[in-house]
N, C-alpha and C positions, 0 to 999 in steps of 0.2 A: 565451261571447260569439261571435256570428257575425262572423267577420272576412272582409273582402273586400279583394282587391288588384287592381290593374290589371296583368294578366299580360303584356300587350304594351304597349310604349311608346305613349302617346297621340300621335296623329299630327296633331291639329288645329293649324292655324296654321303648319305647316312649308311645305307646298307652295302655300299661298295667297300666299306672299311672292314677289317677283320672282325669276326664274331666276338661279342663280349663274353668274357669268362663267366660272369654271373648270369644265371638264367632269369628269364622274365618271371615276375611274381604277379599272379593274377589277384584281382581284388577279392575281398571277402564276399561271399554270396554272389559271385560273378554270374550274370545271366547267360543263357544259351543263345539268346538273340535279343536284339533291341531295334525297335521301330523309331526311326529318326523323326523328330517333330520340329516345327518351326521354333526358332530361338535356341536350338542346340548349338554348341560349338564343338569342333573336333577335339579340343583338349578335354572338355567335359565328357564327351562320349567315350573317349579313351579311358577316362577315369572310372567309368563303369566296369571296364574290363581289366585295367592294370592298376597296381599300387603306385607305379611311377608313370603318370600319364604322358610325360614327355618322351617316353620310349616307344610310343605308338608305331613309328615306322617299322620297328623290328617285328611286331606281331602281325603287321600287314605283309611282311616279307617283300618289301618294295626294293627295286634297284634302279639304277640310273637310266637304263634303257626304257623303262616304262613311262618316263616323262614324255617321250616322243609321241605317245598315243594316249593322252590322259582321259580319265573319266571323272565323274563327280559324285558326291553324296548329296542327295536332295531330301527334303522332308517327304516321308512316306517310304523311303528305302529301308530295307531290313538288313541289319548287320548280324552275321551269324558267327559264333565261335566254333571253330572246327578243329577236331583232334585226329582227323583221318590219317595223318602221316606220323602220329605219335607225339607231336608237340603242338601247342596251341597256335592258331593263326586266325585272323579275321577274314571273312569273305563278305562281299557286298552283293545282296540280292536286289536287283532293280525291281521297283514296283511295276514298271511298264516295260516289259522285255519284248524285243522284236523276234525272239525265237530261242530255241534250245531251252536250257533251264534258267536262263536269265542271269547266270552268275558271271560277274566281272571282277577284275582286280582293280583296286583303288590307285589312282595316280592324280596329281594336281593339274589344274588348268587355270590360266588367267582368264577372267571373265569381266566384262564391262559392267559397272554398277547400273548402267542404264538399261541393261537387259532384264527380262522378266524371268521368273522361276529361279530365284537366287539359290545357290548352293550353300551348304553349311560352312561358315567361316571357321578359321582356326581358333581365334579368340574374338570376343565382341569388338567389332571395328570401332565402335564409338569410344571404347576404352583407350585404344592405342593412338588413334588418329590425332587427337589434340597435342600429342607429345612428339610427333614425327619431326617437327621443326623446332621444337622446344624440348628441353631447356638448351641453354647456350653457355658453354664454358670458354672463357677468354683469358688472354694474357693481361698483364697489368696496364698496358697502353693501347690495347686493341679497341676498346670502346672510346677511349680518350681521343683517338684520331678518327673516329667514325663521324659521318654527317650527323647534325644535331637539329633538334627542334629549337628554333631561335625566336619565334614570335607566335602569339595566338591572336584570335580576333578581338578587337576592342581592348587590346592591352591586357586581356585576362591571361592568367598564368596556368589555369587548370582547364584542360581540353576534354571535350566529350564527343560522343558519336555524332557524325554528321557535320561537325564544324571543320573549318579549314585551319591548318597549321602551316607555318612558313618556316622552311628549313634552309640551311646553308651546308655546303659541302658535298652535295650530289652533283656529279659531273654532268655536263650538258648532254653527253653522248651515252650516259648510263642507260642500259636497256631495261632495267628493273622498274616495273610499275607498282608492285606491292612491296611495302616495307614493313618490317616489324620494329616495334619500339621497345627499347631496353633501357635499363638503368643499372649502373654497376652495383653488384651485390656482394654477398659475403665471400670471404676467402675460404677455399677448400684446402685443408691441410691433412697430411698423413698423420694419423694418431700415434704411430710408432716412431717414425723418423722425423716428424715435424716438417717435412718438406712441403713447400707451397706447391700445390697441384694445379692451381688456377683459380679464377674467380667465377662464381656462378652469377651470370647476369639475370636480372629480374625482368621477365617478360611482362610488358604493360599493355600491348594491343597492336593493332594493324592499321596501316594507312595506305592510301592509293595516291600515286603521283598524278596530279591534274595538269600542271603546266610549269614552265620554267622561264624566267626572265631576269636578266642581269644578275646571274649567279644565285638567285633566290628561287627556290622550288615551292610551289603550292601543293600541299597534300590535303586530302580529305580523310578524316578519322573514320575508319570502318568498324573498329572493334575496340572496346576498352575493357581490360581485365583488371587493371589497377590504375590508380590516378596517374594521368599523363600531364607532365608539367614542362615548362621551358627548361632546356638544357638536357632533356632526355635524348638518347642516341638512337640512330636509325641503322638497321642492318637489313640487307636484301632478304626477302622471304625465301626460305628454302622450299622448293616445290617437290612434293612426294607423290607423283602420279602413280607410281608403282612401288609398292613396298614388299619386297620378298624377304622372307625370313625362314631359316631352317633350324629346327630345334636339335641341338647336339651338345654333348659334353665337351669341355675344353680338352685339348690333348694332354695337358698337365694341370696340376692343381694350381689355381690362381692364388690361394691363400690370402684373401683380402678381407676387408672389413667394411661395414656400413658406416659412412662418415657423416651422412646427412640424409634428410628426407625432403624431397622436392615438394615445395609448397609450404614448408615450415611446420608440418605436423609433428607432434611429439612421438606418436606411435603409428606405425605403418601396418595397415591391414591388406586384405586381398585387393588387388588392382592398384595398390599404392606404389609410389616410385622411390625406391632407395637409391642413394648415390654411393657408389663403390669406389674405393681407392685403388682401383686397377683399371688400366686402359689398354690402348693399342700397343704401347711399348711393352706391356706385360703379356701380350698374346691374346687379350680379350677381343672378341669380335661379335657383331650382331648375330643373334641366334643362339649364343651360348646359354645353356641352362645351368644355373648355379644353385647348389644346396645352401639353404640358410640355416645357420646354427645359432641358438641362443648362447650368449656369452656365459662363461662360467661364473657362478656366484660364490662368494666366500663362505667357507664352512664355519659355523659358529664354534668359537673356542671356549673352553672352560677356564682357561687361565692364559695370562699374557706370555707364558713360557712356551705355549704350543706353537707349532709351525703353522703359518697361514696356508691353508689349502683351499682349492676351488672345486666346485662341481664340474664334471666333464661337460664340454660343449655338446649340445644335443640337436639333432636335426629337427628343424621347425617347419620347413616347407621348401618351396622352389620358386626361383625368380628367373625371368626370361629377359636377357639383355637385348635392348632395342636401339640404344644410341651409345656410341663409343667415341670418346675423345682420346687424346694422347695419354693422359694420366688418370682419367676417371671414366666411369661408365654409369649409365642409367639403365635400370631394369624394371620390369613389371612383375609384381608379386602375383603368382598364379595360384599357389596353394600355400596356406599357412595355418598352423594350429593356434599360435599365440602371436600377439602383436610383435612386430620387428622394431628393435630400438637401435640407436646409434651404438656402435662398437660390437654389435652382433657380427659373427663371422660368416664369410662365404667361401665355399670350397667346391671342387669338382665333385659332382654327385656320384 
């Protein structure tokens, strides 16, 4: 299957908005120029020039019209910091120019992964791709009513890669060939209101539909991430041939909290996945950049009569929202100084 990805963050809609009141802050010891090398990402390159890498479209001065005639950043290209008009901007000097001084303006372009000479991606594709169809947040009865794994080979209850599984509940005319296998997981609750936000289904693996006969579907197990057993549920695999994402701040402060860590880790570091108690109903959308704040810690008291005070919440890093459900969202931590914990806050940067 030919897969395509958007190797650079789409820039549409960012610079068409009114100018930000706060001026761009350049990184300490910012270079005059930088030569792009294989393995760079656009976020990392921007971090060499900006203290807030997610604001890179502003320093490139890009607008919606430039998307119609896009260019690319490739290894060997030279990025130059220019002050010629009184304020900083970045320019791209192509290594192989066809004429003139070789200077072009940066814009995005969709490129096939099968092509050669790959452009610099926005973030490492291998980091985000495993999560484009996972995780899954469901209602209390959504998985209960889904097709299920009903039998394994030789009456075994634990299935592994390459084995057949027999399922019921898949309609004869269902067009889906690849199915993901899930198990009901933990409840996600708002830490402040105690509202049930949904259930995080545990992703177990993938299976391929082989045949159907008398309401029984034969599946072949393609991938196992966790133990697959009889009774696990089947959900059509979500195909993400093109994933476009635009880094931008929310229009208003989301005022949320980290309520869980995908994968069950206790502390979340760079490229970890925090679960946030804000979703589509709160105005959160894919591409939102959220500032992560360490939760306030209680001030030590010298006596029981003293008022309980807390340290101010402090900016700890930035997370990039990539999957949004109605009441919760999942983000990718891009920059962080200290590990992120449950109950840490997220706000508009």
